[in-house]
N, C-alpha and C positions, 0 to 999 in steps of 0.2 A: 686609960684604954681608949684606944682610936675610932672615931668616930668615920660609921660605914654612909656615904651621903647616898640616899634612893631618888630619883625623878620619876614621876609619871604625870603624863600629858592626857588629857582628856578634848577629844574636838568637838567645838558649840553647835550642832549642827542637827540635833534630833533630842526625841524626849527620852530619856532611859527608861531601859524595859528590865524585865526580870533576867535575860539572859546578862545583860549590863553588871547588871545587882550581883548576880552566883559569881560569874566570871572573871568581873573586873572589881566591884568595888566594895561589895565584902573581903575578899581578902587585902584589898591594899589598905584599907580601914582597920584591920587584924594587923597588919605589917608597923601602918605608921605608929604601934603604940610600945614594937622591940625598943628594949634598951640597947644603948650606942648606934641607934640607926637615925640621920637627921634626914626627914624629910621633905622633899619639895612636889605638890602637887599643883598643875598650874592648867586654867581653862586654855586650850590654844583657839581663842580665836583668830590670831592671825590666818593657820591653818585653813578656817574655817571657810575664807574668802577664796580659798582655791576650790572649794568644794560646792559651795554655795553664795547666788547673787541676789538674795531675800534678807536686805537689813532685818525686817521684824522677824524673821528667824530665827537668827543669828541672834539677832537683841534677848527674843524670849527663850533661846534654848540657854543661853548663858546662863539667864536666871535660874532653870528649872534644876539645869545640870551644877549648878552652883548648891541650890536650896536639897539637892539628894543626896551628895558629898556630906553636908552639914547635916540632914536629917539622920543620914545612915551612920554618924560618930565621929566624924572625921573631926578633934579637936585643934581648930585652927590656933589657940594658943601653942599647942606642941608641935606645929608642921606650918612650912610655910606655905599657905595656902592663896595664890594670884591670879591675877589675869594676867597672859602673855601680854595684851598691849599696853600694860601697865609698867612694864619694863624697857625703857627705852635703848638701854644695853643690847636687848635680844636683836633689833634692826640693826645697829651699828657694827655689833659683833660678827653679823648674817654679813653685811658688806667687805668686812676683812679678814674672812672667810672664802669669799664667792672670790676674790683675787689673787686665792692660792689654789681654788680648786677646777683642776684641769676638766674642760667638755668633755673630754674619753670616760672620764668618773661617772659625769651624770648621764652618758649616755646609756649606762648599764642597769640607770634605776629602772626597778621591775614596773614601777607604776606607767615610767614615761615610754617605755619599751611597748607595755601592753597598748598602750593608745596609739604606736605607730607602727603595731599588728595588726590593730582594729581598722583606721585607716587603708593598709596596704589591703587587708580582704575588703575593703569596700569599695577598692580602687580610686582612694582618693590620696593629696598629696602625704607624705610622710607627717608631716608636723601639723595636717589640716588641724584646728581647735585644740592645738595645744598652744597652751599658753606660758608665759614666762613661769609664770607662780608656779604651776604643775612642774616645769621641770627645773626650778630652783627649790622645790620643796625638800631634798635632804642638805640643804646646805642651813635653810632656816630649823630644821630639827637637829644640828649638828648644832649649831649657834643656842638653840635651847637647853643644850645637854651641857655643854663645854664652859658655857659663861657662869656655871654654879659648880665645876671641878664633879661631878657626880663619879660616881663608882660603878653603879649598877642604875639599869635601866629594866624597869620588868615592860616585854613586849609579848608579842603575839610571834607566830613563826613567819608570819608575813612581813614582819618588821625587823629582822633579823638584820637584812641588808642595809638599814639606813644606821645603825648600830655600826655596823664594821665601817661604812664610810663615811661616820663621824670620827672614828680612827684615824682613819686614811689622811682625810682633811688636817686631823690635830696633826698629825706627824709630820704631814709637810708642813706646815706652819713654823713647826717646832724646828724643823731641819734649816729653814730660811733666817727664823729670830732667836734660836736658842730656846731652852726649855719652858715651856709655860702652863702646857696644858695637863690633865688627867686622861689617861685614854680608859674611857665608858666602855663595861662590858654586859651585853643584853643578859636577859635572865629569863627563860622561859620556862615556865611551870606546868611541867608536863600534865600533872593531874588537875587541869583547870578542868570547869565544870562547863562541860557544852548543852545550852539548853536548846531541845527543839521548840519550833513555834507551833502555833495551832494547826498546823498541817503537817507536822511530823519532822518537817526540814528544819535544819539549823534556824533559831529564832534571829532572824533578820528584818530589819526595816526595808530592807530591797524585795523583800519576801512579803513583805506584808501580811506578817502571820505573828507582829508582838504579843506581850500581853503589856500595857505599860506599869512602868514601876508602884504608881502611886494614882492609880485607878479608884474612883468610889468606889466603899464595900461592894454594893450592888453588881455596879458596871463589872469588879471582877469577878465575880459570881457568874453572872452571864457569859463571861470571856473565858471561863474555864469551862462550862458546859458547853463550849460550841469546839473544844481541843475533838481533833480526832481519829474517830477507834474504830475497832473492826463491828462484824454485825455478830457476835456471839451475846446470846440471851442471858438473864439471870440463869444462875446454876452453873453454868457451862464453863468450865476451867478455861482461867484465859493465861498469856503468856505475858509473862515480866519484858522477856527478851524485844526489843524492839517499841515497846511502848512509851511514846510521848508524855502520858501521861502519867506514870511510874517512873519517869527517869525526872521529870518534873519534881516530884515527891519529894524521892528520893535525895535532891540535892538540899531538899529545906529538913528534911527531917532528919531524927538521930538514927540508930542504927537498928533500935527495937523496934521504933515505929517503923521503918523501910520493910524487918522481916515481918510485921503484923500486916502489913498491905500486902507483901509478896504471898503470903499462907491464904490472904484473904480471896487474892487472886484464882490461886490454887482451888478454891474451894468456890469459887464463881459470881462473886460478887459484883452485884449490878453496877455498869456504868456509872447510873445516875448517883449510885451508891458512893461511888470511887473519885467521882468528881468532886463531889459534895465534903468527904476526907480530904482532897487534894484543897479544896478553898478555906477550912477552917484551919488549915496548917499553914498555909502560907498568909493567913489573913491574921492568924496570932503573932503572926513574928512581923508583920508589917503594918499591921493597926498602932502601933505606938509612934512609929517613923513615918507614917503618915501624917498624921495630925502636927506631930512639929513640922513636916514638911509643906502644908498648909497655912501655919503660922510664918513660916520662913517668907513664904510666897507672896503673903498679906502683906508686909514687909521687906518691901525691896532693900530698905535704905538698912538693915541691919546685915545682909548679906553683903553690900556695899561695903560695909564699914571691913567686915571682915576678910577682903579682899585687899582694899587700900592697905590695912596692917600688916598681911601677908605680902605687898606688894614692898611695903617699907624694909620689912625681913630679907626679903630676894635682893634689894636693892643692897643693902649693906654688904652683901657679896659681892654683885655682879660690878657695881659701880666702882671700887677701887680696882679691881682686878681688870674692866676694859681698859681703866685708866693705863695700868701698867703694857697693855697691848698696844694701847695709842703709841705710849712710848718706844716700845719696839720694835714699830714699824716705821717712827719717824715721823708723827705725828705731835710735834712736841711745841711749847712755846718758846721762840725767839728769844727769848727775853735769856734763855738758858745759853746763848752764845754770848750776851754783852759781860764779861767777867774780867777781870784784870786779869795779864798772860800768867803768874805766878799761880792764882788760881784756876785758871786751866790746865794747868799740869796735875794728874791725875797719880795720886800718891803710889810708887811703886808694889803696892799692896792689892792694889785694886786691879792693877795691869797682868791679870791673871791668864794662864791659859782657861780653854774649853771644852767640853765635852757637845757634842748635837748626836742625836740619837736620831735614824729615820727610818723609814721602812722602803725598800725598792719595788718595784714593779714585779719582780721573782716572789712577793711575796713577806719576803724575811727581813728580819730588823738589825741596822747594823749600826755603829757607832764610828766618829771619828773624834780627834782629838785637835786642838790647832791652838796654836798658839795664837798669844796677846794678837799681834799681828797680822792675825789669820790664816799662818803658815798651818799647812798639813805636818803634825807629827807623827798622827798614829792612825790606822786603819783597821778596823777589826773587819772578820767575815760575818758570814750572815748567820744567825739564831733563828731558830724557831718560832719564840713566842718573846714579844716586848720586857717581856719577865726577866728572863736571863740575860739579854743585854743588860736591862736597867742595873743588876748586879755586877755583873762586871764592870759598869762604871762605875756606880757604891764603892765598890773596893779600890778599883785604883783612886778616887778622888778620896779616900777618907786613908789609903794606906801608901799609898803615893808609890814608888818604883818597886817597893818591898812585896807587891802584891802581883808585880809584872812575872814571876815564875807561873804561878798560877792560872794566870790570862792566858799566857801568853800561845797555847795551843791554838785559839780563837782570832788571834792577831793575823793579820797581813805583813808583808815582810815590808821592813821600813822604808818611806819612801824616797826617790832618789834624792842625795846630797843632806838627807836626814842621820845623824851620829846618832848609837846606841844612850852614849851620856847627855844629847840636848834634850833625849825624852825624860830621862831617869831626874834630870832637872827639873824641865816642866813640873814633873809628877809631886818633886818634892814641894815645889811655890806652892803648888794646888792644893796638895794635906796639910802645909803647912798654913795656908792662908784660910782654912777649912773652918 
């Protein structure tokens, strides 16, 4: 059975709250237990530097977020759970990708464009207070993903563009240096729960309306008691629609529990009683995790050991892969040149034609067949998606010229000076060498 690689990053700039737990942590931990899935979870502390210049805050947040995921059930023996800054291959790969990334692509990044628009509205220079870190954020994110050849990346809708940019950057690199990367796909869970905060708006640190995940029990009770409700008195029927209290309860409760509270709303339950039910339901789920969390935070060395073990697991994949990429771009030992003339001659078997797949500015995917000396032998037309292009390449690579009739409708005319038999012979050599 083929292994599916899934990668998730968590920025270390805040304290996790109920919304993070319901919308990201709980479903991600559940997904990490699926058979046939190799999961990577990392603390994105390099990304945190773009948003935060408070070292103590980043340090504390790293501790709290790592402890939260472990307390919530993430098994570091089953997944790669690591800190981004413990993987030196990430910044190295970021630079390799930076060297093939067009500035025009980065100009279109939503975060950068939003900063430019804010400056324009304020009458400032377009790039006022825009750091290179913010501008280069998509390349760092691409390195995070591509270093591990991840197939799927769960993201919110606001992050889809970054996955698309990672694909574009990878395709550009592959076009220049041969096929190396897996093109990742964004996974958006349309059913993910978005919790309202204390004031009814989306729970968010920017609104200062959150309920931190592992508050002490009595502080949790006080926060829940402060959830905004309407003025309907006990005995008056209440609407579940638009009720922040009901929506939060629903995110934690079983369907039968939710139905019972819905009936209680219709019967006019007092807001104080409804808040007590919500507190009891949340505390029942969080209490065991809260104790585990406190134990972990009290022993940071335990967390550090887990992160270092995860980094070793991650680097076992990233280190040889980035070594391969260094070779591809020409960062090689000079000792490889000091060989006898006879040894320098590559066997004929190695001098094979090769396919290059890439994405053009029109968004369509193409491939070309190059002879061992770089001569263009075959050029495809545009495919709507990379799978179709890859399928055509696979057919030609494995079946040689016998696959040409099936693939021919998606091929351009032969390049000037190239004979059909030259192409056939090249495809046969490639199939024989597979």
